[in-house]
Structure formats: structure tokens, C-alpha cells
C-alpha positions as CSV (number, residue, x, y, z in Angstrom):
1,M,209.1,6.7,51.1
2,D,209.7,7.6,47.8
3,G,213.1,9.2,47.0
4,P,216.8,8.6,48.9
5,L,216.6,8.2,52.3
6,W,217.5,10.8,54.3
7,I,219.7,7.8,56.7
8,D,222.0,8.3,54.1
9,T,221.2,11.9,52.0
10,H,222.0,13.5,56.1
11,A,224.5,11.1,57.1
12,P,226.9,13.1,59.5
13,E,230.6,14.2,59.1
14,L,232.6,13.1,61.6
15,E,232.5,17.4,63.1
16,E,228.7,15.9,63.5
17,I,228.8,13.6,65.5
18,R,226.7,14.0,69.1
19,Q,228.9,11.5,71.4
20,S,232.6,13.5,71.8
21,A,234.5,10.4,73.6
22,A,233.9,8.4,69.8
23,R,234.8,11.9,68.3
24,D,237.9,12.7,69.3
25,R,238.9,8.5,69.0
26,L,237.8,8.8,65.0
27,S,239.4,12.5,64.9
28,R,242.7,10.7,66.6
29,A,242.3,8.2,63.3
30,V,242.0,10.1,60.7
31,A,245.6,11.2,60.7
32,E,247.3,7.2,61.0
33,P,246.0,3.6,60.2
34,M,244.9,2.8,62.8
35,N,243.0,-0.3,63.8
36,L,239.0,0.3,66.1
37,V,236.3,-1.6,67.7
38,V,233.5,1.0,67.0
39,Q,231.0,-0.9,69.8
40,G,227.4,-0.3,70.7
41,P,223.7,-1.5,70.6
42,A,221.5,-2.0,66.9
43,G,220.8,1.5,65.5
44,V,223.6,3.8,66.9
45,G,225.5,4.7,64.0
46,K,228.5,2.7,64.1
47,T,228.4,2.0,60.5
48,A,227.1,6.0,60.2
49,A,230.9,7.2,62.2
50,T,233.4,5.0,60.8
51,R,231.7,6.2,56.8
52,A,232.3,10.3,58.6
53,L,236.2,9.1,58.9
54,A,236.5,7.0,55.7
55,R,235.5,10.5,54.7
56,A,237.6,12.6,56.5
57,A,240.9,10.1,56.2
58,H,240.4,9.3,52.2
59,D,240.6,11.8,49.7
60,D,238.6,9.3,47.7
61,P,236.7,7.4,50.1
62,D,234.2,5.5,47.8
63,A,237.9,4.2,45.9
64,D,239.3,4.4,49.4
65,L,236.5,2.8,51.8
66,I,236.1,-0.6,51.6
67,E,233.1,-2.1,53.0
68,I,232.2,-5.8,53.8
69,N,229.1,-7.3,56.4
70,V,230.2,-10.4,58.0
71,A,227.2,-12.0,56.4
72,D,228.1,-11.7,52.5
73,F,230.5,-14.1,53.8
74,F,229.3,-16.4,57.0
75,D,225.8,-16.6,56.1
76,R,226.1,-17.6,52.3
77,S,227.5,-21.2,50.4
78,K,230.9,-20.4,48.9
79,K,228.7,-21.2,45.6
80,E,226.6,-17.8,46.4
81,I,230.2,-16.1,47.3
82,R,232.6,-16.9,43.7
83,N,229.3,-14.9,42.6
84,D,229.7,-11.8,44.2
85,P,230.1,-9.1,41.1
86,R,231.9,-7.8,44.1
87,F,234.5,-10.7,44.3
88,E,234.3,-13.1,41.6
89,A,237.5,-11.1,40.1
90,F,239.7,-12.8,43.1
91,L,237.9,-16.3,42.8
92,Q,237.2,-16.9,38.8
93,G,238.9,-17.3,36.1
94,Q,242.5,-17.0,35.6
95,T,244.0,-16.0,38.4
96,A,246.4,-17.7,40.7
97,F,244.2,-18.8,43.4
98,S,241.3,-20.8,40.8
99,K,244.0,-21.9,39.2
100,Q,245.8,-23.8,42.2
101,Y,242.2,-25.8,43.1
102,R,241.3,-26.2,39.7
103,R,244.6,-28.8,39.8
104,G,244.6,-32.2,40.9
105,T,242.3,-35.0,40.2
106,D,239.7,-32.7,38.8
107,K,239.4,-33.4,35.2
108,R,236.4,-31.6,34.4
109,N,238.5,-28.3,35.4
110,Q,235.9,-27.2,38.8
111,Y,237.1,-26.2,41.9
112,K,237.8,-28.9,43.5
113,R,235.7,-29.9,47.2
114,D,238.2,-29.6,49.5
115,L,237.7,-25.9,49.0
116,S,236.8,-24.4,52.2
117,K,234.6,-21.2,52.7
118,A,238.3,-19.9,54.8
119,D,240.3,-20.2,52.4
120,M,238.0,-17.9,50.0
121,V,237.2,-15.5,52.5
122,A,240.7,-14.7,53.3
123,H,242.1,-14.6,49.8
124,I,239.8,-12.2,49.2
125,L,241.1,-9.8,52.1
126,K,243.8,-10.6,51.3
127,E,243.8,-8.9,47.9
128,Y,241.7,-5.6,49.4
129,A,244.1,-4.8,51.7
130,S,247.5,-5.5,50.0
131,Y,245.8,-3.3,47.1
132,A,247.9,0.3,47.2
133,P,244.6,3.3,47.9
134,A,243.9,5.6,45.5
135,S,244.7,8.6,47.7
136,G,246.7,9.2,50.7
137,T,248.5,7.0,52.7
138,Y,246.2,4.2,53.6
139,K,243.0,2.7,52.8
140,T,240.2,1.8,55.4
141,I,238.2,-1.8,55.5
142,V,235.4,-2.2,57.4
143,L,234.2,-5.2,58.5
144,D,230.0,-5.1,60.3
145,N,228.5,-7.0,62.2
146,A,231.3,-8.7,63.2
147,E,230.8,-10.9,66.0
148,A,229.9,-13.0,63.3
149,I,233.3,-13.9,62.4
150,R,234.2,-17.2,62.7
151,E,236.7,-17.7,65.7
152,D,239.2,-19.8,63.3
153,F,239.2,-17.5,60.5
154,Q,239.6,-14.6,63.1
155,Q,243.8,-15.9,63.5
156,T,243.8,-16.1,60.2
157,L,242.2,-12.4,59.5
158,R,245.4,-11.4,63.0
159,R,248.0,-12.2,60.5
160,V,246.6,-9.9,57.3
161,M,245.8,-7.5,59.9
162,E,250.0,-8.3,60.6
163,Q,250.9,-8.2,57.2
164,H,249.7,-4.1,55.5
165,H,249.6,-2.7,59.2
166,R,251.0,-0.2,57.1
167,T,249.2,0.7,54.5
168,T,245.4,-0.7,55.7
169,Q,243.0,0.3,58.2
170,F,240.7,-2.1,59.9
171,V,237.3,-1.0,61.0
172,F,235.5,-3.7,62.6
173,T,231.7,-2.6,64.1
174,T,230.5,-5.2,66.2
175,R,227.4,-5.5,69.5
176,Q,229.2,-7.9,71.1
177,P,232.9,-7.1,70.9
178,S,234.0,-9.2,73.2
179,K,233.8,-12.2,70.2
180,L,236.3,-11.0,69.1
181,I,239.5,-12.7,69.6
182,A,241.9,-10.8,72.2
183,P,244.9,-10.5,69.4
184,I,242.1,-8.4,67.7
185,R,241.1,-6.6,70.4
186,S,244.5,-5.9,71.7
187,R,245.5,-4.3,67.9
188,C,242.7,-2.4,68.5
189,F,241.1,1.0,69.4
190,P,238.3,0.5,71.3
191,V,235.2,3.6,70.0
192,Q,231.6,3.1,72.4
193,L,228.6,4.3,70.3
194,R,225.8,4.2,73.3
195,A,222.4,4.9,72.9
196,P,221.8,8.5,72.4
197,T,219.3,10.1,74.3
198,T,215.8,11.6,73.7
199,D,217.4,15.1,73.5
200,E,219.9,13.8,71.1
201,T,218.0,12.6,69.0
202,M,215.9,15.6,68.7
203,D,218.8,17.4,68.0
204,V,219.7,15.4,64.9
205,L,216.0,15.0,63.5
206,K,216.0,18.7,64.2
207,T,219.0,19.6,62.3
208,I,217.2,16.9,59.2
209,C,214.2,19.1,59.5
210,E,215.6,22.3,58.3
211,R,217.7,21.3,56.3
212,E,214.7,19.7,54.0
213,D,212.2,22.5,54.4
214,V,210.1,20.4,56.8
215,P,207.7,21.6,59.4
216,Y,207.7,20.6,62.8
217,E,206.8,21.1,66.7
218,A,209.3,20.0,69.5
219,D,206.3,17.8,71.1
220,G,206.0,15.8,67.6
221,L,210.2,15.8,67.2
222,E,209.9,13.9,71.1
223,F,207.4,11.5,70.2
224,V,209.3,10.2,67.5
225,A,212.6,10.4,69.2
226,S,210.6,8.6,72.8
227,A,209.0,6.3,69.9
228,A,212.5,5.0,68.8
229,G,214.0,4.2,71.7
230,G,217.4,4.9,71.6
231,D,217.8,3.5,67.8
232,L,218.5,7.0,66.0
233,R,218.0,4.7,62.7
234,R,215.3,4.7,63.2
235,A,214.3,7.3,64.2
236,I,215.3,9.1,61.2
237,L,213.2,6.5,58.7
238,S,209.9,7.3,61.3
239,A,210.7,11.4,61.3
240,Q,210.6,10.6,56.9
241,A,207.6,8.7,57.1
242,T,205.7,10.9,58.6
243,A,206.9,13.7,56.8
244,T,206.3,11.9,54.2
245,E,202.4,11.1,54.9
246,A,201.5,13.7,56.4
247,E,204.4,16.7,55.0
248,E,205.1,18.4,59.0
249,I,206.5,16.2,62.2
250,T,203.9,17.3,64.9
251,M,202.7,15.2,67.8
252,T,199.4,14.5,65.4
253,A,201.1,13.8,62.2
254,A,202.9,10.9,64.2
255,Y,200.6,9.7,65.9
256,E,198.6,9.2,63.1
257,T,202.0,7.9,60.7
258,L,203.5,5.7,62.9
259,G,200.5,3.7,64.0
260,E,199.8,2.7,61.1
261,V,203.3,2.9,59.0
262,G,205.1,-1.1,60.4
263,D,206.2,-3.9,58.5
264,D,203.0,-6.6,59.2
265,D,202.5,-7.7,55.7
266,E,206.3,-8.6,55.1
267,I,205.9,-10.3,58.2
268,R,203.7,-12.1,57.4
269,E,204.6,-13.2,54.3
270,A,208.2,-14.9,56.5
271,L,205.4,-17.0,58.7
272,A,203.6,-18.1,55.8
273,A,206.7,-18.8,53.8
274,A,208.1,-20.7,56.7
275,R,204.8,-22.8,57.0
276,E,205.5,-23.1,53.0
277,G,209.0,-24.5,53.8
278,D,210.3,-21.9,52.3
279,L,212.8,-20.9,54.5
280,K,214.6,-19.7,51.9
281,G,212.1,-17.4,51.2
282,A,211.5,-16.6,54.8
283,R,215.1,-16.0,55.4
284,K,215.4,-13.4,52.8
285,T,212.8,-11.6,54.1
286,L,213.5,-11.4,57.7
287,D,217.6,-10.6,55.6
288,D,215.7,-8.0,54.4
289,L,214.0,-6.3,58.0
290,L,216.9,-6.8,60.0
291,S,218.6,-4.3,57.1
292,E,216.4,-1.6,57.4
293,G,216.8,-1.1,61.2
294,Y,215.0,-4.4,63.5
295,D,217.7,-6.4,65.8
296,G,216.6,-9.6,66.5
297,P,215.3,-9.5,69.9
298,D,212.8,-5.9,68.7
299,L,212.2,-8.3,65.3
300,L,211.2,-11.5,68.1
301,V,208.5,-9.4,69.4
302,E,207.1,-7.4,66.3
303,T,207.0,-11.3,65.1
304,L,204.9,-13.0,67.5
305,R,202.4,-9.6,67.4
306,V,201.5,-9.8,64.3
307,A,201.3,-14.1,64.4
308,R,198.5,-13.1,67.5
309,A,196.5,-10.6,65.1
310,G,196.0,-12.5,62.1
311,A,193.4,-15.6,62.3
312,A,195.2,-17.5,60.4
313,Y,197.6,-19.5,63.2
314,S,195.4,-21.7,65.6
315,G,195.7,-21.3,69.4
316,D,198.1,-24.5,69.3
317,D,200.4,-23.1,66.7
318,L,200.8,-19.9,68.2
319,A,201.1,-21.1,71.3
320,R,204.0,-23.5,69.5
321,L,206.0,-20.7,68.3
322,H,205.6,-18.3,71.8
323,A,207.2,-21.1,73.1
324,L,210.0,-21.3,70.6
325,A,210.4,-17.6,70.9
326,G,211.2,-18.2,74.5
327,E,214.5,-20.6,73.6
328,A,214.7,-17.9,70.3
329,D,215.2,-14.8,72.8
330,M,217.9,-16.3,74.5
331,D,220.0,-17.2,71.4
332,L,220.0,-14.1,70.2
333,S,220.9,-12.6,74.0
334,V,223.8,-14.4,73.4
335,G,224.1,-16.0,69.9
336,L,226.2,-14.1,66.8
337,D,223.7,-13.7,63.8
338,D,220.7,-12.4,64.1
339,R,218.9,-13.9,61.2
340,L,220.5,-18.3,62.0
341,H,218.5,-17.3,65.2
342,L,215.4,-16.2,63.6
343,T,215.6,-18.4,60.4
344,H,215.8,-21.3,62.9
345,L,212.7,-20.7,65.5
346,L,210.2,-20.3,62.2
347,A,211.7,-23.8,60.4
348,A,210.9,-25.5,64.2
349,W,207.7,-23.9,64.2
350,A,207.0,-24.8,60.8
351,A,207.6,-28.4,61.2
352,G,205.6,-29.2,64.5
353,R,208.5,-28.9,67.3
354,T,208.3,-27.6,70.0
355,E,211.2,-26.6,71.2
356,L,214.8,-25.6,68.9
357,Q,216.8,-28.6,68.5
358,A,220.8,-27.5,67.1
359,P,222.5,-27.9,65.2
360,F,220.8,-25.4,63.0
361,H,221.8,-25.8,59.3
362,D,221.3,-22.9,57.0
363,P,218.3,-23.8,55.0
364,V,221.1,-21.7,52.2
365,E,223.8,-24.3,52.4
366,A,222.5,-27.3,52.5
């Protein structure tokens, strides 16, 4: 799709959030730095809701809203974190932190090997939390996909929250709030976002179409909303794809467009990369797909469909992939990181295994 995505250009303001209970709780958090756990399934608007809160709460939200996807920390190597433009100022050069880890027996003036990832992450968050807000009395730090925060690090995070509670609001978005330790949950107010109904999704799509001056019919919007299955993000992207292709959203246009639009090529690339031993490339493709709105179980289903549809794999290959997928599906239902489990699946399949073997070492960390 050319041009900006509708999920960005039509991000809701706080008063436009359709779910009244969530809207009321977020509205009460505007006047003071109330820590929040925003919870709900993938694609229901958790991140959009936190951004709406920040726009309502801060005169300069670009400066006082700090968004960090937990995967930016725990799914990456220490070298990748140090070299990230957002974090390198805290970890490199002549900062007090970098000097601390350059002392010792290492004569080459390099980072000591015992520098832990937890040390780096804790320092980054402490630095962000300690900065004075650019506008108003507090700033907001959002940790997306908070279910992936390691339990040992959550204790450190709890202390950061306590130390800076007067000037920093922490917001955790997560599908699995039970993965957060009790001391963190007890310091946060829960905000529940459920999957929107078909009518609620249609209402959002209707508003966007009118703003974009895109002709639509009710049955076309209903088709798009129903096909999304409660995933608002996917519904909006599907509506934009239909409007781009057909310049209108009708039942016929939506059916024809959504039957053609998909990510089959990208999924085939991930499968091929895994078979060639390029797990880093496969992982990157999976990460891109997950970032576009898939959740792990949905992407697993699509991966099996694409593998079956092609002629590149033998019956034995497909049988092994399905056997591994059964185990991966269980892991995805209880695990922390969709990308990690899906990459594990592809690695086991490429290696000719018939069952997933633990522990799995992230190819980027290796």
C-alpha cells in the first residue's frame, strides 16, 4: 500500500476509544502519573490507547512519551543494544556507566565480558525515568509486549518505578498480565481492552472511510470487519488495501481484494531461509510479519497453509512441519515470545527433527 497507513493517520484520540470502561480508566490517568497495565489480545488497540493517553496528558507528547518494545531488549544481543541509536548515548562514550564497565583488567579499553544485559537495560530505563519531563509534571514510559520481560529483571524494574513514581508514569501493554510479578501489578491500575465486536469495528471503518472520502457499502464494511475476527488493526489495514485496490469498499471489492492480498511471499521466504540455514533471515521475516499485525497462532496457521500450497516440500517435510506445529501451538499459548517459538519451529524443521528440543538458543544471541 502506498502512502501512510490508516492505523497511524487515523489513530484514535482518547475520547474516540469505543470501549467505555477502558476510556474512562485512561481518562482518569491523565491528571496524575498513574501506572497502568493495558491488557488484551493482539490487534485490539492497546498501543493506540496508550498513545491517545499520552496525547491527552502531555503538551509535548513527542518528547514526553517513550515507547520501548520489550523485544528491543530481550530479543537482541548486547552488541545490538549498545549500537541502537536510541540507547548508545547511555551506554557508550565517556558516560559514567560505560566507564564503570571499562575498568578492571581489560587493557584494550573494551567492555568487560561480565557486563550483563540486565545491567544495560536497567541503566537505560533509569536514565529515561530520571529525565525531567519536557512539558507538565510527568512523562510516560510504555513497555510494549511486557509479558516478555524476564522475571529477574522485573524486580529491578519495580525499584525504578518506586524511585521515580512522582515524575514518571509506567504503562505496560500485554496479552498476559499474569506474567508480570505481583509487586508490579500491585503498583498499576488494570485497563482491559477486549476484542471489538463486528459492529464496533464497522463503526471505526465507517469513520475512517468518511474522513478519507472513500465510497463504501455497509455489507463491504461488514465483510472486512468479520474477516478480521476481532483484530481491529487487521480490519483497518484490510480496508485500506481494498480502498487502494478498488477505490471503494463494497462486498465484491473486499472479497476480491482480500482473497489476493496476503503475505505468502514473505512466509515462503522465511521457510526457504530456514531450510538454507539462514535462521537470522527467517527470524527477521517473522519479526516483520508479527509487526504488521499477526499474532503467533495466526502466523503459525498461515505458515502451514503456505507450506501445503507450494510444491517445494515433500510429504515427509510437511508431516514433520505439522508435527512440530502441534508442539509450537502449545508453546505459543503459554510462552512469552511468539517470534522465538516460531523461529524455534523453523530451526527444528530445517534440522530434520520431529520434535522441539529445549533449550532453544536464539540465533542472534549465539
